[in-house]
DRENTIDO-677660 format. One record per residue (C-alpha): residue number from 0; residue in three letters; chain; x negated, y negated, z. Coordinates in nm, 3 decimals, m for minus. Example, Ala and Ser with C-alpha at 12.3 -4.5 7.8 and 13.67 -1.06 7.14 Angstrom:
BEGIN
  nr rest kette    east   north      up
   0  ALA     A  m1.230   0.450   0.780
   1  SER     A  m1.367   0.106   0.714
***
This chain:
BEGIN
  nr rest kette    east   north      up
   0  MET     A   1.448  m0.316  m2.854
   1  LYS     A   1.355  m0.549  m2.523
   2  ALA     A   1.539  m0.281  m2.298
   3  PRO     A   1.244  m0.009  m2.305
   4  TYR     A   0.990  m0.241  m2.262
   5  LYS     A   1.178  m0.398  m1.971
   6  ALA     A   1.216  m0.078  m1.803
   7  ILE     A   0.830   0.003  m1.847
   8  GLU     A   0.746  m0.299  m1.737
   9  TYR     A   0.958  m0.239  m1.419
  10  ILE     A   0.781   0.047  m1.355
  11  ILE     A   0.425  m0.087  m1.411
  12  GLU     A   0.485  m0.347  m1.148
  13  ASN     A   0.708  m0.173  m0.917
  14  ALA     A   0.464   0.128  m0.907
  15  PRO     A   0.242  m0.044  m0.614
  16  LYS     A   0.517  m0.110  m0.417
  17  PHE     A   0.639   0.236  m0.426
  18  ALA     A   0.287   0.405  m0.335
  19  GLU     A   0.316   0.124  m0.087
  20  ALA     A   0.594   0.243   0.069
  21  LYS     A   0.542   0.593   0.052
  22  ALA     A   0.209   0.573   0.203
  23  GLN     A   0.355   0.395   0.493
  24  ARG     A   0.602   0.608   0.561
  25  ILE     A   0.343   0.879   0.556
  26  TYR     A   0.122   0.662   0.776
  27  LEU     A   0.444   0.641   1.033
  28  GLU     A   0.489   1.018   1.015
  29  GLU     A   0.153   1.103   1.088
  30  PHE     A   0.102   0.798   1.374
  31  ARG     A   0.435   0.956   1.556
  32  LYS     A   0.160   1.246   1.664
  33  THR     A  m0.029   1.014   1.794
  34  LYS     A   0.170   0.799   1.987
  35  LYS     A   0.386   1.114   2.118
  36  ALA     A   0.031   1.252   2.207
  37  LEU     A  m0.051   0.885   2.384
  38  LEU     A   0.303   0.883   2.600
  39  MET     A   0.229   1.196   2.736
  40  LYS     A  m0.074   1.127   2.822
  41  GLU     A   0.040   0.805   3.056
  42  ALA     A   0.327   1.008   3.165
  43  LEU     A   0.028   1.225   3.271
  44  ALA     A  m0.111   0.939   3.494
  45  ARG     A   0.212   0.864   3.587
  46  GLY     A   0.155   1.245   3.803
  47  ILE     A   0.430   1.446   3.587
  48  ASP     A   0.244   1.702   3.558
  49  SER     A   0.436   1.934   3.326
  50  ALA     A   0.433   1.938   2.958
  51  VAL     A   0.752   1.988   2.903
  52  ALA     A   0.853   1.721   3.130
  53  GLN     A   0.570   1.462   2.974
  54  GLU     A   0.722   1.556   2.603
  55  ARG     A   1.021   1.429   2.697
  56  GLU     A   0.925   1.081   2.854
  57  ALA     A   0.776   1.068   2.527
  58  TYR     A   1.058   1.089   2.351
  59  ALA     A   1.280   0.874   2.506
  60  HIS     A   0.958   0.649   2.587
  61  TYR     A   1.097   0.273   2.424
  62  GLU     A   0.758   0.287   2.196
  63  TYR     A   0.847   0.580   2.025
  64  ALA     A   1.229   0.468   2.000
  65  ASP     A   1.068   0.172   1.806
  66  LEU     A   0.840   0.382   1.625
  67  LEU     A   1.126   0.597   1.413
  68  LYS     A   1.332   0.276   1.373
  69  GLY     A   1.006   0.154   1.143
  70  LEU     A   1.005   0.511   1.003
  71  MET     A   1.329   0.498   0.878
  72  ALA     A   1.325   0.113   0.744
  73  ALA     A   1.029   0.239   0.555
  74  ILE     A   1.203   0.570   0.435
  75  VAL     A   1.456   0.301   0.324
  76  LYS     A   1.226   0.147   0.140
  77  GLU     A   0.994   0.448  m0.054
  78  GLU     A   1.347   0.595  m0.152
  79  THR     A   1.474   0.347  m0.296
  80  LEU     A   1.256   0.240  m0.486
  81  LYS     A   1.148   0.570  m0.614
  82  PHE     A   1.549   0.606  m0.754
  83  MET     A   1.516   0.255  m0.931
  84  LEU     A   1.203   0.344  m1.059
  85  VAL     A   1.365   0.714  m1.194
  86  ALA     A   1.648   0.494  m1.307
  87  ALA     A   1.371   0.306  m1.542
  88  GLN     A   1.245   0.545  m1.679
  89  MET     A   1.552   0.691  m1.760
  90  LYS     A   1.664   0.347  m1.956
  91  ALA     A   1.353   0.439  m2.165
  92  ASP     A   1.478   0.769  m2.247
  93  ILE     A   1.844   0.676  m2.319
  94  TRP     A   1.676   0.449  m2.524
  95  ARG     A   1.430   0.691  m2.738
  96  SER     A   1.736   0.906  m2.768
  97  GLU     A   1.948   0.647  m2.932
  98  GLN     A   1.689   0.545  m3.159
  99  ALA     A   1.610   0.928  m3.266
 100  SER     A   2.017   0.956  m3.292
 101  GLU     A   1.967   0.608  m3.494
 102  ARG     A   1.732   0.780  m3.742
 103  LEU     A   1.948   1.029  m3.820
 104  GLY     A   2.256   0.890  m3.874
 105  VAL     A   2.404   1.000  m3.601
 106  LYS     A   2.706   0.757  m3.385
 107  THR     A   2.635   0.664  m3.030
 108  THR     A   2.958   0.583  m2.814
 109  GLU     A   2.892   0.266  m2.539
***
């Protein structure tokens, strides 16, 4: 009988971590636009007038690449937490089904 409660406790304990991971991912996705604009502005200050060339410089900049690596890490963290929470919910659902089957006298396989 502990299994569903452990699963629910896991969800409660990890929901804030998931929310933080998702917020970090969204922040980085939005900041990526700001970083691109700042790097394009920097390219303009270096005398690169074409917007296409400025964009190329921004995308090629090491700071932009670092931001993408951070975004990738944030997505991995978010998705891992999301699926762990889904698995915990599934455990509680399985337990509920097993309890209902037990009440009806239906044998379950393990």
